[in-house]
Biotite code that builds the C-alpha atoms (Angstrom):
import biotite.structure as struc

atoms = struc.array([
    struc.Atom([89.614, 89.806, 114.515], chain_id="A", res_id=1, res_name="UNK", atom_name="CA", element="C"),
    struc.Atom([92.959, 90.773, 113.047], chain_id="A", res_id=2, res_name="UNK", atom_name="CA", element="C"),
    struc.Atom([91.330, 91.967, 109.812], chain_id="A", res_id=3, res_name="UNK", atom_name="CA", element="C"),
    struc.Atom([89.030, 94.064, 111.878], chain_id="A", res_id=4, res_name="UNK", atom_name="CA", element="C"),
    struc.Atom([92.008, 95.585, 113.711], chain_id="A", res_id=5, res_name="UNK", atom_name="CA", element="C"),
    struc.Atom([93.753, 96.184, 110.412], chain_id="A", res_id=6, res_name="UNK", atom_name="CA", element="C"),
    struc.Atom([90.829, 98.115, 108.931], chain_id="A", res_id=7, res_name="UNK", atom_name="CA", element="C"),
    struc.Atom([90.527, 100.113, 112.182], chain_id="A", res_id=8, res_name="UNK", atom_name="CA", element="C"),
    struc.Atom([94.192, 101.124, 111.979], chain_id="A", res_id=9, res_name="UNK", atom_name="CA", element="C"),
    struc.Atom([93.958, 101.983, 108.250], chain_id="A", res_id=10, res_name="UNK", atom_name="CA", element="C"),
    struc.Atom([91.022, 104.271, 109.152], chain_id="A", res_id=11, res_name="UNK", atom_name="CA", element="C"),
    struc.Atom([93.197, 105.714, 111.858], chain_id="A", res_id=12, res_name="UNK", atom_name="CA", element="C"),
    struc.Atom([95.951, 106.430, 109.317], chain_id="A", res_id=13, res_name="UNK", atom_name="CA", element="C"),
    struc.Atom([93.442, 108.187, 106.987], chain_id="A", res_id=14, res_name="UNK", atom_name="CA", element="C"),
    struc.Atom([92.317, 110.306, 109.909], chain_id="A", res_id=15, res_name="UNK", atom_name="CA", element="C"),
    struc.Atom([95.984, 111.264, 110.641], chain_id="A", res_id=16, res_name="UNK", atom_name="CA", element="C"),
    struc.Atom([96.540, 112.352, 107.081], chain_id="A", res_id=17, res_name="UNK", atom_name="CA", element="C"),
    struc.Atom([93.305, 114.425, 107.079], chain_id="A", res_id=18, res_name="UNK", atom_name="CA", element="C"),
    struc.Atom([94.296, 116.157, 110.374], chain_id="A", res_id=19, res_name="UNK", atom_name="CA", element="C"),
    struc.Atom([97.801, 116.603, 109.149], chain_id="A", res_id=20, res_name="UNK", atom_name="CA", element="C"),
    struc.Atom([96.512, 118.412, 106.019], chain_id="A", res_id=21, res_name="UNK", atom_name="CA", element="C"),
    struc.Atom([94.511, 120.685, 108.353], chain_id="A", res_id=22, res_name="UNK", atom_name="CA", element="C"),
    struc.Atom([97.720, 121.171, 110.335], chain_id="A", res_id=23, res_name="UNK", atom_name="CA", element="C"),
    struc.Atom([95.849, 121.437, 113.616], chain_id="A", res_id=24, res_name="UNK", atom_name="CA", element="C"),
    struc.Atom([98.471, 120.692, 116.255], chain_id="A", res_id=25, res_name="UNK", atom_name="CA", element="C"),
    struc.Atom([95.973, 120.122, 119.092], chain_id="A", res_id=26, res_name="UNK", atom_name="CA", element="C"),
    struc.Atom([93.985, 117.619, 117.070], chain_id="A", res_id=27, res_name="UNK", atom_name="CA", element="C"),
    struc.Atom([97.161, 115.879, 116.009], chain_id="A", res_id=28, res_name="UNK", atom_name="CA", element="C"),
    struc.Atom([98.288, 115.616, 119.523], chain_id="A", res_id=29, res_name="UNK", atom_name="CA", element="C"),
    struc.Atom([94.949, 114.137, 120.615], chain_id="A", res_id=30, res_name="UNK", atom_name="CA", element="C"),
    struc.Atom([94.995, 111.612, 117.717], chain_id="A", res_id=31, res_name="UNK", atom_name="CA", element="C"),
    struc.Atom([98.550, 110.653, 118.585], chain_id="A", res_id=32, res_name="UNK", atom_name="CA", element="C"),
    struc.Atom([97.363, 109.893, 122.195], chain_id="A", res_id=33, res_name="UNK", atom_name="CA", element="C"),
    struc.Atom([94.477, 107.936, 120.806], chain_id="A", res_id=34, res_name="UNK", atom_name="CA", element="C"),
    struc.Atom([96.750, 105.939, 118.497], chain_id="A", res_id=35, res_name="UNK", atom_name="CA", element="C"),
    struc.Atom([99.120, 105.184, 121.394], chain_id="A", res_id=36, res_name="UNK", atom_name="CA", element="C"),
    struc.Atom([96.250, 103.907, 123.514], chain_id="A", res_id=37, res_name="UNK", atom_name="CA", element="C"),
    struc.Atom([94.867, 101.801, 120.579], chain_id="A", res_id=38, res_name="UNK", atom_name="CA", element="C"),
    struc.Atom([98.331, 100.260, 119.987], chain_id="A", res_id=39, res_name="UNK", atom_name="CA", element="C"),
    struc.Atom([98.757, 99.455, 123.686], chain_id="A", res_id=40, res_name="UNK", atom_name="CA", element="C"),
    struc.Atom([95.308, 97.815, 123.819], chain_id="A", res_id=41, res_name="UNK", atom_name="CA", element="C"),
    struc.Atom([95.980, 95.796, 120.627], chain_id="A", res_id=42, res_name="UNK", atom_name="CA", element="C"),
    struc.Atom([99.264, 94.537, 122.084], chain_id="A", res_id=43, res_name="UNK", atom_name="CA", element="C"),
    struc.Atom([97.766, 93.642, 125.433], chain_id="A", res_id=44, res_name="UNK", atom_name="CA", element="C"),
    struc.Atom([96.058, 90.079, 125.614], chain_id="A", res_id=45, res_name="UNK", atom_name="CA", element="C"),
    struc.Atom([92.698, 91.584, 126.757], chain_id="A", res_id=46, res_name="UNK", atom_name="CA", element="C"),
])
């Protein structure tokens, strides 16, 4: 399960780099929110 989360987050990091290269601020903001939600859910027990 942790390996699965790790691959998910590594994919997320790749997406961040791709969007950063495009320098689309709105997409970056949305992705930041998604990453924040994903971090909160991974920290929570459920």
